[in-house]
N, C-alpha and C positions, 0 to 999 in steps of 0.2 A: 377343247370344248368348254372346260371350266373357265378358262381365261375369257372366252367369248361371252359366256354367261355373266361373268363378273363385270365385264365392260358394259354389257347391255344393262345390267342392274345399276351400275354406276351412272350411266347416261340417263336412265329413267329417274334416278334420284336427283341428279342435277336439274333435269327438266322440271321436276316437282318443286324443287327449291326456287328456281327462277320464276316459274308460273305462280307460286305462292307469294313471292315478293311483289310481283307485278300486281296481282289481284288485291292484296292487302293494301298497298299504297294507293292504287288507283281507286279502290272502293271508298276508303276512308276520305281521301282527298276530294273525290267527287261529291260525297255527302256534305263535306265541310264547305267546299266552294259553292255547291248548289244552294245550301242553306244561307250562306252569306250573301250570295247574289240575290236570292229571292227576298231576303229580309231588308235589303237596302232601301226598298220603297217605304219601309216602316220608320226609317230614321229621318227626321225632319231636315237636318242639315245636309243630307245626301240626296234630297229630292231636287236636284239642280243639275247643271251641265256636267260637273265633275262626277256626280253619282251615276248619271246616265252612261257616261263613258266607262265607268268602272263596271257597270252591269254588262256592257258589251264585252269587256275583257273577261268578265266572269263566265259569260256564255262560251267564249273561245276556250277557256280553261276546262270547263265542264265537257265540252265536245271532245277534246283530246283525251281527257281522263276516262270518259266512258268507253272510248275505243280501246284503250289499254285494258280496261276491266272486262269488257264483253267480247273482245276479239283477241288481243295479244295473250292474255292469260290462258284462255281455253285452248288456243292452237299450240301454245307452248307445252301445255300439259299433255295434249293429244298428239303433238307433232303432225298435225294435219297438213296435207298437201294443198288444201284450199288456200293457204296463206300466200302461196306463190302463183295461184291461178287468177282468173279474171276477178273473182269476188275479192280476193285479198288485195289486188291492185286497186280496185275501186274504193275499198276501205282506206287504203293508203292515200288515195286522192282526196278522200273526205278529211283525213287527218291533216293534210296540208292546207285544206280550205280553212279549218279552224286555226291552224298555226299562223297563217298569213292574216287572218282576221284578228288574231291576238296581237300581231306586230303592229298593224295599223291602229288598233285601239290604244296600245301603249304609246305610240307616237302622238296620237291626238291628246292623250292625257298629259304628256310632257308639254305640248304646245298650250294646252288649257291652263296648266299651272303657271307657265311663264306669263301669259296675259293676265291671269287673275292677280298675280303679285306685282307685276311691272306696270300694267295699265288697267287698274280696277274699273275705271269708268267705261273705257272702251270694251272691257271684258263683259260687263253687264249688258251692253248693247249687241255685241257680236255673238256671245255664247248664250243666246236665249234657248229656251226649251226646243222651240221649233227648229232653229238652226242646228242645234246639237243633234237632234234626231236625223236631220238631213245628212250631217257629217257621218253619223253612224251607218246609215243606209249606204252612203258612198263607200265607206270603209269596207263593208261586206260585198259590195259590187266589185270592188278592186280585188278582194280575196277570191271571188268567183273567177275573175279573169285569170288569176294566177293558177287556179286549179284546172282551168280548161286545157292548159297545155298538156296535161298528163293524159288526155284522151288519145294523143298521138302514139303510134307504135314506137317502142324503144324508149319512151319517156316515163316509164312506170316507177312507182315508189311503193314498196311493200315491206312487210315484216317477215323476217326469216326466223322461224322458230328453232332452227338447228343452232343458230348462233346468238339468238335473243336480241337481234339488232334490226333496226329499220335501215333499209338501203335502197339506193337508186339502181336502175339498170346500168350495167357496164357497157353502155353504148355511147356514141357521140352525143345523142340527145340527153341521155341520163347524166353524163358527165357535165354537160352544159347546165342542166337544171340544178344539179348538186352544187356546182361552184358559183355560177353567176346568179341564178334565181333564188337560191337558198342562202348560201354563205355570204356572197358579196352584197346582195340586197339586204340581208339581215344586219351585216356589219355597218353598211351605210345608214340604215334606219336607226340603229342604236347609237351611231356616231352623232346623228342629228339630235337624238334625244339627249345625249350627253352634253352637247353644246347648249341646248335649251336649259338643261339643268344647271350648268355652270353660270349662264347668264342670270338665271333665276336666283341662284345663291348669291351672286354679286349684288343683285338688286336688293335682296333681303338685307345684306350687310349694310348697304348704303342707306336703305330706308330706316334701319334701326337707329342710325345716327340722326337722320332727319326727324324721326318721330320724337326723340328726346329733345331736340332743339325746338320743335314746333309746338310742344305741349305748353299751353298757356293757362293762366289762372281762370280764364273765362269758361274753360271746360268743366262741366259738372262731373262728379264722381261716376254717375251712371254712364255718361258718354265715354269717359276714359275706360271704364270697365268693359263696355260693349266693344269698343275699338280693340282692346287687348284680346278679348275672347275671339273676335273674328280673325285677328291677325294670327293668334296661336293656332287656330283651326286651319288656316291657309298654310302655315308652316308645316303642320302635321300632315296635311294632304301632300305637300311637296316632298317631304321625307318618304312618305309611303310610295309615291310615284318613283322616286329614285331607287328604292330598294327593289321594286318590281322590275324596273328596267335593268338593273344590275343582274338580277337572277336570270333573266332571259339572255343577257350578254354572256354570262358565264356558261350557260347551257350551249349557246351557239359555238363558242370557242372550244368547249369540251367535245362537242359532237363532231366538229370538222377538223380540229387540230390535235387535241390531246389524245383522241382515239387512235391516231396514227402510231402512237407509242405504246399501245396496249400490248401486253406480253402474253395474255391468254384470253380465253373466252369470257371469263368473269370480269377482267379489267375492261374488256371491250364493252361488255354489257353495262358496267358502271359508268363509263364515259359517254355512252350514247343513250340507250333506252331509259336507264334509271335516272340519269340527270335530266332528261326531257320530262319525265314524270314529276320529279321534284321541283323543277322550275314552275310548272303549272300548279303544283300543290302548294307552293310557298305563298302564292297570291292570296289564297283564302286565309292563311295564317296571318299574313301581314295586315289584311283588312281587319281581322279580329283584334290584333294587338293594338292597332292605331285608332280603333273606333270603339269606345266604351259602350255606346248605346247598342251596337251589334252584339257585343258580349252579353249585355244584360238581356237582350231578347232571346238569345240562345239558352242562357242560364235560367231565365224566367219566361217560359213560352206563353204564360197566361197573358202577357202584355201584347202578344202578336195580334189578338183579336180586337184590340182597341182601334177605333177609327183614327187614321192618320190625320194630323193637322197640317195645314199648308198655308203659309203666308207668302204671297207672290208680289214681287216688285221688280219691274223691268225684265220680266221673263225669268227670274231666278228665285230660288226659295230662300227664305230667311227664317231664323228661329229667334224667339224671344228669350233673351238670356236671363237666367236666374240672378237675383240680386244678392250681393255679398256685402258685408260690413267693412271689409278691409280691402283696399285697392293698392296694388303695387304697380308703379308706372315706369320703373327703371329696367327691370329684367323679366325675362320669361324663362323660368327654370326648365331645364331639359326634361326632367321627369314629368312635367305637366303635359308634354306632347302626347302622352299615351292616355290622357283622360278623355 
């Protein structure tokens, strides 16, 4: 009798720890990602195609995180049977909707960075505000089609509070969705993103040499300074996109492969639900690290109420660069990426 009580108390303690971890991470990450996404419209150099796509990705991140905070944490603490019922399965369907929306948004960001750096003239014509909004709408329509599959019997995705893990039905349809629609589709998407990132990095390396060779005496200090600032910003956006893509790739590998080698409930939790949360949480952190203006808005909220300025040329936003007295035309220090 005492052993049974001890096991029950130990299980409730584990449930409380797991639920608390999920609630704390999801809540803090949701607030951080939500604030970052909402404040993007206040940053001049993010009111463009890249910024719109980042907002789309931020919405996907917030959607997944709020489900962890308002659903996974409570049912873990209460061990409610609702999690494996109709309600739980529909919430799982909604989480996949946001997950696939995030994948498509990340893919579009990779393509966006490739064209911005490799073909800047074509980029300004192709990635206008109107075209970008159309692509974002298409992205979420495709995510909806992915989620529709889970209306069929045996194709459910739900959170199991007894193991703290999201899982598919152990049916032919569930196995198909898990392997082909989730894992294979995710790997293929991130492989495409990786290819675009490699091509973009190669173009950056090549254009660095071309830039040094093409700089002529006829260029004014202001022109050189503006050119360097725009280039440094594009590189910073590219590095940001690479880190976000890598975090999702690590999450996908952990969820579908590393979790197979889990030795207990906690290692399974760490390689599935926890890593999924952290992948979405990291995006908000990366945005803040690589965008000084966002950090300033969060640290100094009084600037949020100021009316945003917008200079539009060929459908994209531009910012007037502050003037400096010293110009360096040879190198772009790595530590300046975070400015």
